[in-house]
N, C-alpha and C positions, 0 to 999 in steps of 0.2 A: 608454681605459679601462684601470683598475686591476683587479688580481685578489686576492681575499682568500681564503685557505684556512683555514677554521675547523676545528680538529683537536680532537676530545675526547681528554682524557687517557687513558693506558693503565689497564688494570684496577687498581684500588686493593685494599687488603686487607680486602675485604668479610668482616664477621663477626668480625674480630679488634678488640682493644681499640684498637691504633694503626691506625685505618682510613686515615688520610691519608698513605699511601706505597704505591708500586707493589708489586704482586705480581711473582713470578717471571714470570708470563705477561705482566703489565703492561709490565715491562722489555722483554720480547722485542717486544710490540706496539710500544713506542716506538722501538726499534731499526729495525723495519720501516718505520715512519713515516719515520725519518731517511734510510734507503735511498731511499725515495720522494722525499723532499724534495731529495736530492742531485741529482736531474735536473729540478727545477722552476726553478731560477734565482732563488730568492727574494732580495729585497733587504732585507727586514727579518723578524725573528723576535720576536714578543710571547708572553708567558706570563701567566696569572693568578698570584696570589701563593700559592696553596695548594701543599703539598709535592708531591702527586700530579702537579699541573700543571708546576712547576718541574723535577721529576724527569723527566717526559716530554720536555720540551724538552732536557734535559741529555743523555739516553740517545740522542735523536735527533740531536743535534749529533756525539756520539762516532761513531755509525753512519755519519753522512754523511761525516765525516772519513775513516773507514776506507774508505768507497767513492771516496775521492779529491776531495771537495768540502768546501768550509768554508762552514758556515751563519754568518750574522750573529750577534753577541753577543745574547742574548736581553734583551728589554726587558720588565720587569715592570709590569703594569697592575693596580692593585687592584681596578678595577671589573670585572675578568673572573673574580672569585671566583664560586662557586656560590651558589644560594639557601640560606638558613639551615635546611637539613634537619634536622640534629640538634638544633637548638634547638626547632624545631617539634615533633619527636617527644617530646623532653623535657617540654615544657610541655602537649602536646595529647593524648597518649596517655590519661592519666587522664579527660580529658573524653569521649574517643571511648569508652572502656570504660563510663563512667557512662551514655552515651547509647544504647549499643548492646550488648545482652547477648552478641551474637556474639562480641565481643572480650574476654570475661571471662577467657579462657584465657591472655590475654597476661600475666596477673598470676602464673600458676603452671606452665603448659606451653606456652610459645609455640613454634610451629612456623614454618619459613621461610615457608610459604605464608601463614599468618596474619599474620605480620610484614609481608610484602609488600602484603597487602590493606590492613593498618592504614596503612601508609605512603602508599599511593595514595589512600586515602580522606581522610587528613589533607592530603596535598598538594592534592587537588583542592578542598577546602574553603578552604584558604589561597589558592589561585589564583583562585578566584572571590570572595575577600575576604569570605567568610562567617564564617571564624574568623581571629582575630588575637590576638597576644600582645603585651602592653605592653614595649617595649624591643627587639622583635624585628622585623626588616625586613618590611614588608608587600609585597604582590605588586607594587604600583604603584611602590613605592620600588625594588624590585629591578629592574624593567623600565627605569626612569629611570636608575639606576646603571649598567647594562650599556649602555644607549643612549649615555650620555655617553662611557664608555670607547670604544666603537666608533667613534663620531664623532670624538674626538680622534685615534685611530689612523689613521682614513681621511683626515682633513684634513692629517695630516702626510705623506702619501704623495705621492712624485713621480709625474708623468705616466707611466702605463703600469707602474707598480710592481707586483710580485707579493709579497704580504705572507702570512706564516705566522703563525697565531695558536693557541696551545694553550690551551684553556680547559676548561669542563665542558658538560654536556648542557644545563643551564639557559640559559646565555648563548647557546648555538648556537640554541636554540629561540626566544629573544628575536630573534636576528639574522634568522632565517628569518620570524619573525612581522612584524618591522618592514618587511621586504621586501614583505610582502603586506598590511601594515595590518590585521592580525587582532587581536582583543581580547586582553588579557593572559592570562587563563585558557587561551585556545587556544595561546599561545606555550608555556606551561608544559606543556600536554598534549603539544605537538609534541615536547618534550624527552625524554619518557619512552622513545621508540623509538629514540634515538640510541645507537649502538654504540660501545664503547670503541675508541680510536684510528681512528675513522672520519673521513672528510674531507667536508666541505661547501664547495662552491665558490661564491662570489659574484663578480660583476662590478660595478664601480662606477665613476662618472664622477668621476675625481680632480680636475678643475678645479671641479666644483660643490661638492665638499666643501671644497676649498681657499678658495673665495670665500665660502661661506655657513656653514660649519662646523654643518651641521644635517643630520639623517637624513630624507630624504624618499623614499617608496617609488618614485617616478619615477627616483630617481638609482641605484637598485640593482636587480640581477637575479639570481636564483637559476639557476646553471648545473647543478649536481649536489647531492644531498642524501644524507648518510649512507653514503658510498661506503667499502667495505673491500676493494676488489679487490687492493689492496697487501698484504693479509694472508693468509697461507695459512689453510686451514679450521681447523686446530688452534688458531689464534690469534683466532678470532672469540668475542666475548662482549659482553654487554649490561650487566654491572656488575662 
């Protein structure tokens, strides 16, 4: 059996114009992940292509090296990028405001609470395929893309390999959902609770993936979900 550690990136710069980079807390979270990985004996390290994902891998590698362990050179997988959240907000907020007067204040006096509610409403409608935008990835396409990346990663693993993968909440939700065979909308719903720099551990049958190169629920088991025991209390965050 192989082991896959799915790690959500550290806290990004939420609320800033340049969101896709780690905050100071996110950098500390990534270092904590690195110290934890230094004790795992991982044979491969993958990251998604987004800057917050790549930076998490880099800070983790630096911290592991400082702890006396060398992590493998990161391998970038385009398929492990997050769902198109900003594109969805850009295109669908006007529709949300037009359909629900409760969100009218988004035009003049948006509050963090109202913004969060708007995001989760749009995400839920996209995840259930009620709302779509021409040229923007639909939920089924997102799930298929992540499944392809995960399958390629596991098919390349040697027997008994331990793999670390730094990605985002959405792809982790997909991985968990594929393990249990749940609908696409539930996969996205699962992703909402995933904390920054958390670890979700899966076990997989390496020979099955090497032979068939396909993801089947009976080939994968969930061991732990959304674990943050490696983080001190002051480094816990959800976004």
